[in-house]
LOKOL-743530 format. One line per field, with one value per residue: residue in three letters; x, y, z of N, C-alpha, C in turn. Coordinates in steps of 0.05 Angstrom, whole numbers, plus 32768, in hexadecimal, padded with zeros to 4 digits. Example, Ala and Ser with C-alpha at 12.3 -4.5 7.8 and 13.67 -1.06 7.14 Angstrom:
2
type: ALA,SER
nc1: 8108,8101
nc2: 7F8E,7FD3
nc3: 809C,808E
cac1: 80F6,8111
cac2: 7FA6,7FEB
cac3: 809C,808F
cc1: 8108,8102
cc2: 7FBE,8001
cc3: 809C,809D
This chain:
199
type: UNK,UNK,UNK,UNK,UNK,UNK,UNK,UNK,UNK,UNK,UNK,UNK,UNK,UNK,UNK,UNK,UNK,UNK,UNK,UNK,UNK,UNK,UNK,UNK,UNK,UNK,UNK,UNK,UNK,UNK,UNK,UNK,UNK,UNK,UNK,UNK,UNK,UNK,UNK,UNK,UNK,UNK,UNK,UNK,UNK,UNK,UNK,UNK,UNK,UNK,UNK,UNK,UNK,UNK,UNK,UNK,UNK,UNK,UNK,UNK,UNK,UNK,UNK,UNK,UNK,UNK,UNK,UNK,UNK,UNK,UNK,UNK,UNK,UNK,UNK,UNK,UNK,UNK,UNK,UNK,UNK,UNK,UNK,UNK,UNK,UNK,UNK,UNK,UNK,UNK,UNK,UNK,UNK,UNK,UNK,UNK,UNK,UNK,UNK,UNK,UNK,UNK,UNK,UNK,UNK,UNK,UNK,UNK,UNK,UNK,UNK,UNK,UNK,UNK,UNK,UNK,UNK,UNK,UNK,UNK,UNK,UNK,UNK,UNK,UNK,UNK,UNK,UNK,UNK,UNK,UNK,UNK,UNK,UNK,UNK,UNK,UNK,UNK,UNK,UNK,UNK,UNK,UNK,UNK,UNK,UNK,UNK,UNK,UNK,UNK,UNK,UNK,UNK,UNK,UNK,UNK,UNK,UNK,UNK,UNK,UNK,UNK,UNK,UNK,UNK,UNK,UNK,UNK,UNK,UNK,UNK,UNK,UNK,UNK,UNK,UNK,UNK,UNK,UNK,UNK,UNK,UNK,UNK,UNK,UNK,UNK,UNK,UNK,UNK,UNK,UNK,UNK,UNK,UNK,UNK,UNK,UNK,UNK,UNK
nc1: 86EC,8706,874A,8760,8772,87B6,87C9,87AE,87BF,87F5,87F4,87DF,8808,8831,881E,881F,8854,8866,884B,8861,8895,888C,8874,889E,88C2,88A7,8885,8847,881C,882B,882D,880C,87D6,87DF,8816,8823,880D,882D,885F,8854,884A,8817,87D3,87AC,8778,877D,8797,876D,874C,875F,8768,8744,8751,8788,8793,877F,87A2,87D2,87C8,87C5,87FB,8813,87F8,880A,8841,8843,8829,884F,8878,885B,8854,8889,8895,8872,8883,88AE,8897,8878,889B,88CE,88F8,891E,8907,892D,8948,8920,8915,8947,8943,8915,8926,8951,8937,8916,893C,8951,8922,8917,8945,8940,8914,891C,890B,88D7,88D3,88D0,889D,887E,8884,8869,8838,882A,8824,87F2,87CF,87BB,8792,8770,8741,8739,876C,878A,8770,8780,87B8,87BC,87A4,87CA,87F9,87EC,87F2,882B,8839,881F,8837,886E,8867,8855,8883,88A6,888A,8889,88BF,88C5,88A3,88BF,88EC,8918,8919,8917,88E1,88B9,8892,8873,8853,885F,8895,8894,8879,88A0,88CB,88B6,88AF,88E5,88F7,88D4,88E6,891A,8910,88FD,892F,894D,8938,893F,8973,899B,89D0,89D8,89C3,89CC,89B2,89B9,89E4,89D1,89A4,89BC,89D7,89AA,8990,89B7,89BA,8985,897B,89A0,898D,895E,896D,8965,896B
nc2: 836F,83B1,83C7,83F2,8434,843E,8410,840F,843E,8434,8409,8420,8446,8422,840A,8434,8441,8413,8418,8448,8437,8413,8438,845A,8437,8420,8446,846A,8458,8424,8408,83D8,83C5,8393,8390,83B4,839A,836D,8385,839B,836E,8361,834B,8357,8363,837A,83A8,83C4,83CC,83F8,841E,8435,8432,8430,8463,8483,8474,8486,84BE,84C5,84BD,84E8,8515,850B,8513,854C,855E,8554,8577,85A7,85A7,85AE,85DF,8606,861C,863A,8662,867C,868E,86B8,86C8,86EF,8705,86F6,86CF,86AB,8699,867D,8656,8639,8627,8607,85E1,85C9,85B3,858A,856A,855B,853D,8513,84FA,84E6,84BB,84C9,84EF,84E0,84C9,84F5,8514,84F2,84F6,852C,852A,8518,8543,8560,8544,852F,8549,854A,853D,8568,8591,8581,8588,85BF,85D2,85BF,85D9,860F,8624,8628,8649,8678,8680,8689,86B7,86DA,86DF,86F8,8727,873B,8745,876F,8797,87A1,87B8,8798,877E,8794,87B3,8784,8759,8731,8703,86EF,86E3,86BB,8694,8689,8676,8646,862C,8624,85FA,85D2,85C9,85B9,8588,856B,856B,854E,851B,850D,851E,8512,851D,8553,856D,858D,8594,85B2,85D4,85EF,8608,862B,864D,8661,867E,86A4,86C1,86D1,86F1,8717,8731,8743,876B,87AC,87E4
nc3: 8B2C,8B2C,8B30,8B66,8B7D,8B8D,8B71,8B40,8B2A,8B25,8B01,8AD4,8AC9,8ABD,8A8F,8A6D,8A6A,8A50,8A21,8A0D,8A02,89D8,89B3,89A9,8991,8965,8950,8950,892E,891C,894A,8973,899E,89AE,89AB,89D6,8A01,8A02,8A0E,8A3F,8A5D,8A6B,8A62,8A25,8A32,8A65,8A58,8A3F,8A69,8A83,8A5A,8A24,89EF,89C0,89B0,89DA,8A02,89EB,89EC,8A24,8A33,8A1A,8A34,8A6A,8A67,8A5C,8A88,8AAF,8AA0,8AA6,8ADE,8AEE,8AD7,8AED,8B23,8B12,8AF0,8B16,8B3A,8B5A,8B3A,8B0B,8ACA,8AA1,8ABE,8AC6,8A92,8A88,8AB1,8AA1,8A6E,8A7D,8A9B,8A75,8A52,8A73,8A7B,8A46,8A3A,8A5B,8A46,8A14,89F2,89ED,89C7,8991,8993,899E,896F,894C,8963,8959,8923,891D,8928,88FE,88EC,8911,8939,8971,8984,8971,898F,89C2,89C0,89B8,89E7,8A0D,89FE,8A05,8A3B,8A40,8A17,8A27,8A59,8A4A,8A2C,8A54,8A75,8A53,8A4B,8A7E,8A85,8A61,8A78,8AA7,8A94,8A88,8A58,8A14,89F1,89D0,89A6,89D0,89CC,8999,899F,89C7,89AC,8983,89A3,89B6,8987,8979,899B,898D,8959,8965,897D,8951,8932,8956,8951,891A,890C,8938,8946,893D,8968,89A3,89DC,8A0D,89FF,89D2,89E8,8A0C,89E6,89CB,89F5,8A03,89D3,89CE,89FC,89F6,89CB,89E1,8A04,8A1C,89F0
cac1: 86ED,871D,875F,875B,8789,87D2,87CE,87A3,87D2,880F,87F0,87DD,8823,8840,8815,8827,8871,8868,8841,8875,88AB,8882,886F,88B9,88CE,8899,8872,882B,880A,8833,882C,87F0,87D0,87EE,8832,8824,8807,8846,8874,884C,8848,87FB,87C1,87A0,8761,8786,879B,8754,873F,8769,8767,872F,875C,87A4,8792,877C,87BC,87E4,87C1,87CC,8818,8818,87F0,881A,885A,8840,8822,8869,8883,884C,885B,88A5,8896,8862,8892,88C0,8887,886C,88B0,88D8,890F,891A,88FE,8943,894E,8909,891A,895C,8939,8903,8935,8960,8924,890D,8952,8952,890B,8919,8959,8935,8900,8924,88FA,88BC,88D5,88C4,8881,8872,8882,8854,881F,8826,881B,87D5,87BF,87AE,877D,875D,873A,873D,8789,8790,8768,8792,87D3,87B8,879F,87E3,880C,87E5,8800,8847,883A,8816,884D,8886,8861,8854,889D,88B3,887B,8892,88D9,88C2,8898,88D3,8903,892D,8918,890E,88C6,88B7,8878,8877,8845,886F,88AE,888C,8873,88B9,88DB,88AA,88B5,8902,88FA,88C7,88F9,8931,8908,88FF,894A,8957,892D,894A,8991,89A2,89EC,89D7,89B5,89D8,899D,89C4,89F4,89BF,8994,89CE,89DA,8991,898A,89CA,89B2,896A,897D,89B0,897A,8948,8979,895D,897F
cac2: 8389,83C0,83CD,840D,8442,843F,83F9,8416,8453,8426,83F8,8433,8450,840C,8406,844D,843D,83FE,8424,845B,8427,840A,844E,8463,8422,8419,845B,8466,8449,8408,83FA,83CE,83BF,837A,8398,83C1,8385,835C,8396,839F,8356,835E,8342,836D,836B,838B,83C4,83D2,83D3,8412,8430,842B,842F,843A,8482,848E,846D,8499,84D9,84C6,84C1,8503,8525,8506,8521,8567,8565,8555,8590,85BC,85A8,85BA,85FC,861A,862B,864E,8678,868B,8695,86D5,86CC,8704,86FA,86E8,86B6,8698,868D,866C,863F,862A,8619,85F1,85CB,85BE,85A2,8572,8559,854F,852B,84FB,84EE,84E6,84A9,84D3,8504,84D4,84C4,850F,851A,84E1,8500,8546,8524,8514,855A,8569,8532,8527,8563,8548,853E,8583,85A1,857B,8596,85DC,85D5,85BA,85EC,862A,8630,862D,8661,868E,8683,8697,86D3,86E9,86E4,870C,8741,8743,8751,8789,87A9,87A6,87C5,8787,8778,87AA,87AD,8773,874A,871A,86EB,86E5,86D8,86A3,867F,8682,8666,862A,861F,861C,85E1,85BF,85C3,85A9,856B,855D,8566,8538,8502,8508,8522,8516,8528,8570,8578,858E,85A3,85C5,85E8,85FE,8618,8641,865E,866E,8691,86BB,86D2,86DE,8705,872F,873F,8751,8781,87C7,87F2
cac3: 8B3A,8B21,8B42,8B70,8B89,8B81,8B5E,8B25,8B20,8B1D,8AE9,8ABD,8AC2,8AB2,8A74,8A5D,8A65,8A3B,8A07,8A05,89F7,89BE,89A0,89A2,8981,894B,8947,895A,891A,891A,8965,8978,89BA,89B4,89B1,89F1,8A14,8A04,8A1B,8A5B,8A6C,8A72,8A4D,8A18,8A41,8A7C,8A4D,8A39,8A80,8A89,8A44,8A12,89D5,89BC,89AE,89F5,8A0E,89E0,89F7,8A40,8A35,8A14,8A4B,8A82,8A60,8A5F,8AA5,8ABD,8A98,8AB2,8AFA,8AF1,8ACE,8AFC,8B36,8B05,8AE8,8B2C,8B4D,8B5B,8B29,8AF6,8AB1,8A96,8ACE,8AC1,8A78,8A8D,8AC1,8A8F,8A59,8A8A,8AA3,8A5C,8A48,8A85,8A77,8A2D,8A3A,8A6A,8A38,89F7,89E3,89E8,89B2,8979,8997,899D,8952,8942,896C,894B,8907,891D,8930,88E7,88E2,8927,8947,898F,8989,896B,89A6,89D9,89BD,89BD,8A04,8A1B,89F7,8A0C,8A55,8A3C,8A06,8A37,8A6D,8A3E,8A25,8A6C,8A7E,8A40,8A50,8A99,8A80,8A53,8A8B,8ABB,8A87,8A84,8A3C,8A04,89E7,89BA,89A6,89E1,89C2,8982,89A9,89D6,8997,8978,89B6,89B7,896D,8979,89A9,897D,8944,8970,8980,8936,892C,8968,8947,8902,890C,8954,8948,893B,897E,89BF,89E9,8A20,89F2,89C1,89FA,8A15,89D0,89C6,8A08,8A01,89BC,89D3,8A12,89EC,89BA,89F0,8A14,8A14,89E0
cc1: 8707,8732,8759,8774,87A1,87D6,87C4,87B5,87EB,880C,87ED,87F8,8833,8838,881E,8844,8875,8860,8855,888C,88A4,8880,888B,88C7,88C1,8888,8856,881A,8810,8831,880E,87EE,87DD,880A,8835,881F,8820,885C,886E,884D,882A,87EB,87B5,8787,8767,878B,8781,8745,8746,8767,8756,873B,877A,87A6,8790,8796,87D2,87E1,87C9,87EA,881E,8811,8802,8835,8857,8837,883C,8877,8876,8853,8876,88A5,8888,8871,88A4,88AF,887D,8881,88B9,88F0,8909,8910,8913,8948,8937,890D,8931,8952,8927,8912,8945,894F,891B,8922,8953,893B,890D,892F,8950,8921,8904,8912,88DF,88BC,88C8,88A7,8872,886F,886C,8838,8817,881B,87FD,87C4,87B2,8796,8767,8759,873F,875C,8792,8788,8779,87AC,87D1,87B4,87B9,87F6,8806,87F1,881C,884B,8834,882C,8865,887F,885F,886F,88AA,88A3,8884,88AE,88D8,88B7,88AE,88ED,891B,8930,890E,88F0,88C7,889A,887B,886B,8854,8887,88A9,8887,888E,88CA,88D0,88B2,88D3,8905,88EA,88D8,8911,8929,8907,891B,8954,894E,893A,8969,899C,89BF,89ED,89CE,89C7,89C6,89A8,89D4,89E3,89AD,89A4,89D2,89C2,898B,899E,89C2,8998,896D,898D,899E,8963,8952,896F,8972,8982
cc2: 8398,83C5,83EA,8419,8442,8427,8401,842B,8446,8416,840A,843D,843A,8407,841D,844A,8428,8408,8437,844D,841C,8420,8457,844F,841F,8430,8455,8455,842C,83F9,83F1,83C8,83A5,837E,83A2,83AB,8374,836C,8398,8386,8351,8354,835B,8376,837D,83A6,83D3,83D9,83EF,8426,8426,8426,8438,8458,848D,848A,8482,84B5,84DA,84C9,84DD,8518,8523,8514,853F,856F,8565,856E,85A7,85BF,85B4,85D6,860F,8629,8640,8667,8689,8694,86B2,86DA,86E4,86F7,86EB,86CD,86A1,868A,8678,8652,862E,861A,8602,85D9,85BC,85AA,8588,855F,854B,8539,8511,84EC,84ED,84D2,84B4,84E7,84FA,84D0,84DF,8518,850B,84ED,851A,853E,851F,852C,8565,8559,852C,853F,8560,8548,855B,8596,859B,8589,85B3,85E1,85D1,85CF,8609,8634,8637,8648,867A,8694,8692,86B3,86E5,86F0,86FA,8728,874D,8752,876C,879E,87B2,87B5,87B3,877E,8791,87A1,879B,8767,8731,8700,86DE,86D7,86BD,868C,8675,866F,8649,861C,8616,8600,85CC,85B6,85B3,858C,855D,8558,854E,851D,84FA,8509,8528,8523,8547,857D,8576,85A1,85BA,85DC,85FB,8611,862F,8656,866F,8684,86A9,86CE,86E0,86F5,871D,873F,874E,8768,879A,87D6,880F
cc3: 8B32,8B37,8B4C,8B7B,8B7B,8B6C,8B42,8B19,8B15,8B05,8AD2,8AB5,8AB6,8A94,8A62,8A58,8A4E,8A1F,89FC,89F7,89DB,89AA,8997,898F,8966,8940,8950,8949,8919,8935,8968,8995,89C2,89BB,89CE,8A05,8A19,8A13,8A37,8A6C,8A75,8A5C,8A3F,8A26,8A58,8A71,8A49,8A52,8A89,8A73,8A2F,89F6,89D5,89BC,89CA,8A05,8A06,89EA,8A14,8A44,8A2F,8A2A,8A64,8A7E,8A66,8A7A,8AB6,8AB9,8AA6,8AD1,8AFF,8AE9,8AE0,8B12,8B2A,8AFD,8AFF,8B40,8B4B,8B4C,8B14,8ADC,8AA3,8AA4,8ACA,8AA6,8A7A,8A9B,8AB0,8A7B,8A65,8A90,8A8B,8A51,8A59,8A7F,8A5A,8A2A,8A48,8A5A,8A1A,89E6,89DD,89D0,8999,897B,8994,897F,8945,894A,895E,8930,8906,8920,8916,88E0,88F8,893A,8965,8995,8986,8984,89BF,89D7,89C2,89DB,8A14,8A17,8A01,8A24,8A51,8A2B,8A18,8A4C,8A61,8A36,8A3D,8A76,8A6D,8A46,8A6B,8A95,8A74,8A68,8AA0,8AAF,8A82,8A67,8A2C,89F9,89CF,89BC,89B6,89D8,89AB,898D,89B7,89C0,8989,8989,89B6,899D,896A,8984,899A,8966,894E,8975,8965,892D,893C,895E,892D,8900,8928,8958,8946,8955,8998,89CE,89FC,8A12,89E1,89D1,8A05,89FF,89CA,89DA,8A09,89EA,89C2,89E7,8A09,89DB,89C8,8A02,8A0A,8A05,89E9
């Protein structure tokens, strides 16, 4: 009989944490289900009870990370802050989440490398990224409509902002001494908002 309710949820979360530790240490390709079983203290059969494959486990970790971000972002997008304040709040929230999940950065880079070869992973990345892209574009468009920002291509700017943080994650992995998330975020926002100021 399968575990039910909170027990099953706790077991899945425990396995995902163990897998994340293994992926961060060895990378996705070199990690085996045996490694994850050893890290979790469970049998390999127990792992397969909850996850059909290493790939499914990998995708579950990725989705859970972005669900956490989406839960934190939604109140900011739907709140009554000004567009500038929303950009500041989103950036501060992102810095906090990234700082708490540093071990996930390497796993995420590993994940991205698969998007060129596996269509289901490519589609998942697009599906997860779309709300953030649309949310940023909506904030910028709102600022333009309210006269807080000068007219710019909101979609282009949203894409560029996301690319900045994707690039910072790559730097964090390869050259961590270059990365000061809080400081670089402050510099980015100061420069961005100055550039958006109506002329």
